[in-house]
N, C-alpha and C positions, 0 to 999 in steps of 0.2 A: 760865383757860379761860372767860372771859366777855367780853362786848362791851366792858365798862368797862376791861378789861385789854388789849384789842386782840389777844387771842390766839385767839379763836374760829376763824378760818380755818385755823390750823395743825392743828386737830383732824382735818381731812380726811386727814391722814397715817395715821390709825388709831392714835393713841397710846393706851396702855392706860387712861388716865384719861378717855377720851372718854365724856361723859355728856350726855344731852339736858337742857338747862337753859333756863329761861325767866326773863328779867329782868322784875321787877314795878315798876320805877322807884322805888326807895327814895330817901331824901334824897341830894342830889348828892354828899356826901362818902362815901357808902356804896354798895357794890354788893351786890345780893341775888341769890343763886343759889337756884332752887327746883326741886323735883322732886315732882310730885303723887303719884307712886307710890313715894316713898322708903320703904324698909323701916325698921323701928324701929332707931334708932341710927345711921343712915347719915350724917347731917350732924353728929351729936354726935361720931362717931368722927373725922371730918375736923377738927372744932374741937379735940379732944383732941390730935391729932397736931400741929396748927399751934402750939398753946400749948406743947407739949413741946419742939418744935424751937426755939421762940422763947426758951426758957430759956438758950440758948447765946449769944444776941445780946450781953448785957453783957460777955461775955468775948471778943468779936470774932467770934462765929459768924455764919453766914449770916443775912441779914435775912429775915424771914418776914412775910407779910401778916397784919395784925391782925384778930382775930376781934372783931366788935362785938356780935353776938348770934347765937343759934342756936335753931332750933325743929325740930319733927319733919319738916317739909317744906321747910325753907329754912336758909340760913346767910347772915348779913350780914357783909361784910368791908370793911375800909377801902379805899376806891377808890384805885387806883394810876394814875399818869400815865406811860405808857411813853415811853421815849426810846431813841435808837439805842445799840446796844451798842458799847463801845469795848474795845480791848485791855487797858487798865488795869483797867477794870471786870471783865473776864473773869478777869484774874489775881487781883484781889481776891476774886472768887467762889471760885476754887480754894483760896486760903488760908482763907477763911471756912468753907468746907465741911469742911476738915480740923479746924478748931476745933469745929464742931458735932459731927462724928463722935467727936471725943475726949471729948465730954461723957458718952459711954457710955450703957449700958442695963443693965437687970437681968439680961438673958440674951439669947442668940440666939433671935430670934422673939418676944421679949417685947413687949407692947403699950406705948403711951405710959403714963406714970405716971397712975394713977387711972382708966384705961379698962379695963373688963372685958367689954365686949360684942363683937359681931361685927366682923370686919375685912373691908375691901374693897380691891380695886384696880380702879378704875373701877366697873363694875356687877358685877364678879365677886367672889364671896366668897373669902376665904382665911383660914387659921388664923394666930393669933398665940399660940403656946404655947411658953413659955420652955424652952430646951434649953441644956445646957452645951457641946454640940458644935455648931460651926457647920455641919459637913457634914451631920449628922443633920437639923437644922432645915431647911437649904436644900434637901436632896433630898426630904424627906418633907412639907414644908409649902409649898415654893415651886416645885418642878419636877414631881415625880411626879403630884400631883393634877391639874395642868393637862395633862400628857401623857395621862392617862387620860380626861380630859374631851374632849380633841381627838380621841381614838380613838372615843369614844362618839358624837360628833356627826359623824363621818366626815371630819374634817379631817386625820387622820394615819393612815397605814396600820400594820398590825400589825408589819411587818418593821422599820419605823423605830422603833416603840414599844419593840420588844425591845432595840434598840441603846441607846435612852435609858434603859430600865429597868436595863440592865447598868451604864451610867454612874452612874445614881442609886445603885445598890448600892455602887459604889466611893466616891462622894462621901459617902454616909451612913456608911460605915465609917471615914471620917476621912482619906482619902488626900490631900485638899487643905486640911486644917485647918492653921492656923499658930498662932503664939503671940499674935496680936492679940486683945484683949478685945472684947466686943460693942460695936459702934459705934452711935451714935444717927443713923439714916439716914432720909432722906426717903422712899425706897422706890418712888418713881414719877418719878424725876428725868429726864424728857425735856425737850427745849427748850420745849415748850408750857407747862411748869410752872415756867419761869424767866422772870420779867418784868424786863427792864432798865429802870431809871428814871434820872433825873438824879443820884440818890444812889447808884446801883449796882443790882446784881441783887437781886431779891426772889423768894422761893420761895412757890409756891401749891400747893394741891391735893395734899397728900402721902398716902402709904400708910405712914405712919411706924411704925417698929418697931426693935428691936435686930437688927443685922445686921453686915455687913462693908462698910467704906467703899468698897471697889472696886465694889460693886454699884451704888451711885449713879453713880460715875464711868463704869462700863461702859455704863450706860443712856444717859448723855449721848453716849458714843461711838457707840452703836448708831443713835440718831436724829438726831445732830448738834446743834451748839450754836454760836452766834456766837463767833468767836475761840477755838475749842475748844482749840487747842494751848496757848494762854496759860492756860486753866483747868487743863489737865492738868499742865503744867510746874510751876505754882505749887502745885498740890495735892500732886504727888509729892514736892516739896521739903519742904513743910510737914508732910506726913504721914510723911515719912521712909520712903517706899516702897523696896523692893528695886529695883536697876537693871533687872531683867528682869520687872517687874510686868505688863507688857503681855501676857505669855504667858498670863496668867490671865483676860484679858478675855472670851474665849469662855465660860469657866466661869460668870462672873457675868451673862452675857447670856442664859443658858438660861432664867431666869425670865421676862423680858419676851418672849422669843421663844415660850416655851410658852404664856403667856397670850394672845398674839396669835394663835397657831395655833388655840387653842381658841375664841377669840371672833371673829376676823376672817377665818378661813378657811385653806384649804390653801396659799395663796400664801406663808405664812410657814413652812410645814413644811420647805422646802428649807433655809432659813437656820438653822432649829433643828437639823436633822440635820448641817449643815455645822459648826456650833459644837460639837456633840457629837463629831464625828469629829476635830476639831482637838485634842481632849483624849485621844485614844486613841493 
């Protein structure tokens, strides 16, 4: 999400990790992101997530941009040279994501190893508190808080909120839990956070935590990605997904749709309610 990565213009879509950033012209091989009003731990949390995801690279996991240095108001990253996406690079990304997810996490909702501070998705805070149940973590930490925020700011009406609260009750009770262990997920995987280079795709700007691999995949499906079907086909094969896995996509899209409804306005409320109704 920087000029150096040539992904800045895509932020106009309203991706959840849209943040006002200023480049301060660091050395040519480094890209610096700065935020003058960054809360304590903002860039440190990003660095922790990137390094945690990068632990999967030696095993064939998704490539992650390298953290060079981090401070209270900035993070320095290894500069990337974007290149056109290809079908083979997209297929490689799908397989690599499955490997990263399989690296696992301490629990559903757990933060990156070694990080104990606040969590963010874009400028919005969210909780990273480990749970044994995926449904309880997802409903209570990823969906319900943003539904309430959307109501509070006037972006979602009370009738829609009641439908979503009822769905959250069912999710929290375990209706959609499966036997998959916590996955090591990017957490904000829309196309603007995937940079294709000559060496393949590189992930940037995560909200990394322990979750379900389908959450990353469903966010890519929500906002689009070059050669998306190649990503999905290779991921489904490598992760050994059930043949009917796509029926759960609306479930995993509840989080990004709720965050968007809260932060970007009522234009996303219809999509959020549509996803909820697909599950009833």
